[in-house]
N, C-alpha and C positions, 0 to 999 in steps of 0.2 A: 900917217894914213889916217882917214876920215873913216868910220865906222857908224852907220847908221841904218836903221830899219823904216820901211816906207809900206803899209798896206795899198795894194793895188786896186783894190775894191772898196769903194764905201759899202756900210751895212747894208742898206736899202737894195743895191745892185745884186748882193751875192746870196744866194738863197740854197746850196747844194744840202740836200736833207741829212747829211751824218757830219757835218761841220763840226758840231757840238761847241760852237762860239768861235772856232777858227777863222780867219779871214786870211787867204794867200799874201804875202809880201815878198818884197825885195829886201837883200841885206848888202849894203854897199862895203866896196875896198876902195876907196879912192883915193887919189893922191892930194896932198895937202899944198896945193897950188893951182894958179890960173892958167896951166898950159892945156890946150885942146888934146885929148888924146883918143885912141879907137878904144872900143867898147866891148866888154866880154859880160854876157849874160851865160850863167852855168845853170844848166839843168840837171839836179842829182837823179838817180836811178834807185831802184827799190820796189821793183815789181808792181809799182802803181800801189803798194801798199803803205810804205814811208818813203821819204828823202833821206837817201844815206847820206850822214855829216861828211865822208872823207871824200866824198864826190861832189862836195860844196865847197867849203873854207880852203881846203887844199887847193883846189883848182883854181878858185877865186885869187888866192895869194900867189900861186906860179905865175899866173900871168899880168896879176900886178906888179911882180917883180921885173917882167918884161915890159913893163911902161904902161901898160892899158889900164884904164877904169874897169873894176868888175865889181859884176852883182851875183848873187846866188837869188835863184827862185824858189820859195817855199810853196809849190802849187798844191792842187787837190789832191788827196791821197784818202784811200781808206783801207786801214789796218783790219778792219772787221770782215772786209771781202764780203759785203751784205748789201749795199747800196750802188750797183752799178755807176761807174762814173759819166761815162758816156761823152760828151762833148765839154766838160768843163776843164780838163787839165788843158785842153786844144784852147779854150777862150781863156784860162789863165794866162796862157804863155803869149798868146795875141794881146791881152791887156798889156802885160808886162813890157813888150816891145814899144806898144804905143805908150805908155807911161814914162819909160824913160827918155824915147824923143822929145815928149813934151816938153820935158825937162831938159832939154838936151845943153842948153847954156847953164844951167844951174850944177849940171853934172860935167861940164867940161868935156862934151863929146859932140859938139856943133861941129859940123861939116865931116865928121871923121866915121870910120867904118863900125857898124854893129854887129858882131859876130855871136850867134847862139852855140853853146857846147853843151852836149846832153850826154848822158851815160846811160846805158842799158834801158830801162824802161823810159828815162828822162830822155835819151837819144831818140826814141819813138815819140815823145811828145814834141821835141823840137823836128824831127822828121815830119810830122803832120804838119806842123805850121808851113814847113818847106814847100808842101805840095799841095796844101789847103788855104793859105793865107789869104786868097783871094776871095774865098768865101765866107770869110769870118766878119760880120758887122760887128759893130760894138753898141750896147745900150745907151752908152753915154755920148750926147753928140759932141761934147768938147774933145772925144779922141777920134771920131768918125771920119776925119780928114787926115788923120795922122798915118803913114804908113806903117804895117805890121809886118814888112818883108823885110827878112834878115839881108844882111850884106853877104852872110857866108853861113854856113852850117857847120860844127862840127859833130860828127857821129861816132862816139867810144863805145865799143863793143855792143852796137846797137841792136834792139829789136826791131825789125824792120817790118816783116811779114806777121800777118794774122793767118796764114795757111799751116800748113803741115809743118814747117819747120819754126815755128813760133814759139816764143815762152808762153808755155798755156797759161801760166797762172796770171802773168800782166794782162793777157787778153780778157781773161773771164774776170779779173778784178775791173777791167775798163768797160767791159762789155756785157758782163753776166754769164751764165752758164748756157744760155739760149740766143744766140746772138742770131740775127737774120743774115741771110748771104750777103745782102746790101751793105749792111754794116762791116762784114769781115772784108770785103771789099774795099770800101771806102778807108779801114784803117791797115789795108796791107799797103804800104808805103811805097814799094816797086810798081804798084799797079797803078800809081797816081801820080808818076812823075810827067812834068809837063815843060813845053818850052821856057815857061817864066820861071822854073824853079830856081831858086839859088845856088851857087855854085856850094860842092861838101867835100868835106875833108873826112874819110872814114877810115877808122883803124880797129883791129881786134887781133887777139892771138889764135892762133892756129888750134890749140887745144884748149879753149874755152869749154869749160863742162857745164856751163848752165844755159848760155844762149848759142845756137848752132854758129858756126862761123858763116855757114851759108847765107846768112841773112846780110852781112857786109858786101858777099859777092852778087846777091841778086839786087840789091842797090847799086852798086856798080855797074852793072849790066845795064840796068835801067837808065841810069844818068848816061852810059856811053851811047847807047839806042838814041837817046832825046837830044844828043850834041851839048849837053850840060858840062862844063869845067869841073873836073873833082879831082882828088886824089885819092890812092886808097893803098894803104898799108897793111900786111898782116905778119904778125911777128910769130916766131916758132912756139915760143914759151910763154907760159905765163896763165894764172888762173883769171877767173872773170872777176870784176871788182878793182883792177890794178890803179884807178885813179889816175895820177900823175906819174908814179911808180918813181918819185926822187928820194932824197936823202931823208926828207921830213915823213915820207910815207913808209920809208925802211926802216925806220927809227922809232916808230910805234906811235907818231902823230896822233893825237886825240883833241878834239875841239869841236867848233860848228856845230852844236847841239841844237840850237834855236830851230832847226829844220825838222826838229823831232815834236815841234808844238803841237801839232794837231793829232798827232798820236798820242802824247799825252792825254790830252785833252778827251779824246775817245777813250782811253782806259780810264780815266776818273769817271766818265758816264756811265761806262759798262759796269764798273764795281759799284757804282750806286743804281743799278738798275734802270739806267736811263739808255742803254744803247737801242738803237735803231734797226728793226730787222736781224738782229744777233741772234744765231741760234747758240743753242745748249753747249752745243760742243765747241764752236769757235770761242764763246765765251771763256769756257773752260781753260782751251790754249791759250789765250792771251791772258788769263789770271797768273797761269804758270810762268809765261814768259816774262810778267813784269808784276813783280812784286812791291810791297807798299812804299820803298824808297823809289819807285818809277825806273830805275835804273834798269835796263832791260837784259835778260839772262840769255846771253849770247851763245851761240856751240863753239866748241873749239876751231880755231881756225886753221886753214890749209897751210903747209909749209911754205915758206916764203924763200926765194931763191936769189938773192942781191944781185946775181947777174943779168937779172931781167931789166936791169937798169941801164945795160949796155946796149939794149935793143930796143923792146917795149918803151924802156923810159927816155928814148928820144923824141916821143911822139911831140911834146910841147913843143921843140925846136923847130919840128919838121911843120907842124902847125903855124908858128911864129914864121916861116919863111914862105907857107902858102896864103898865110893873112896879108903880107906885104905886096904879094903879087896881084892881089883882087884888084 
């Protein structure tokens, strides 16, 4: 396997106020041969506050094993919840798709499908690209004539709406506490589906305790009305954040911590008194969560029922079959 990272923006192109020296990047999981393969771009979730490690590397490795060349996007997030992200994550994913396609020969994906796979808030990033890709120009003319339209989009336990059934903290981190109605409508993906929206694969569990399962139904209904090809699976059991629900997940896999780079840079800046618009309350919360060794103090997890692999754990196989039909 070839592993490497590439920054998708030049330093002069990227100016998010709370970046703290971070620049978004892709991390590759490529086959060490010259065979052209379909491509999977993975977008981890994390409430727009972090990119969650187990929704990055685990997923990329799963689809690598299924024959694809895979990449994980570490897009812009804000652990401080102090500087609204606005369209920066959308710009990041748009550039990432163009960046990969510009290097299609180098990455051995020339002539093959490029699939975007997002989780939770990362699915909101992916879904926003699916409905708004035509509106996203690129500041760099080297990318302006390269398509940013995915060939297919996988939405895993997705944040879809910015309305009543949203995940409130994701939308607050994205848009701030006082978004306009125009912004809420723009980022309510179910309201923005159009005939040019790419095919979608949606999955979630009925008992998702964090993002209401109605989000998935809202998207499926919008796709159905627009006559966009889609698959929609709702599994009866399983908590939010199941990732691929494979053996590695259930055996306590850990890794892929590179997606936490921006978070660690932000925590370092906060402890040095250089946080951007960070409230005293939020600073205290983060200093307690991230002690001096920078390993986050995590709450106790929910109980894991390994029988979930028998249904929810089938989604990668179902998605693989769906990709082949595109």
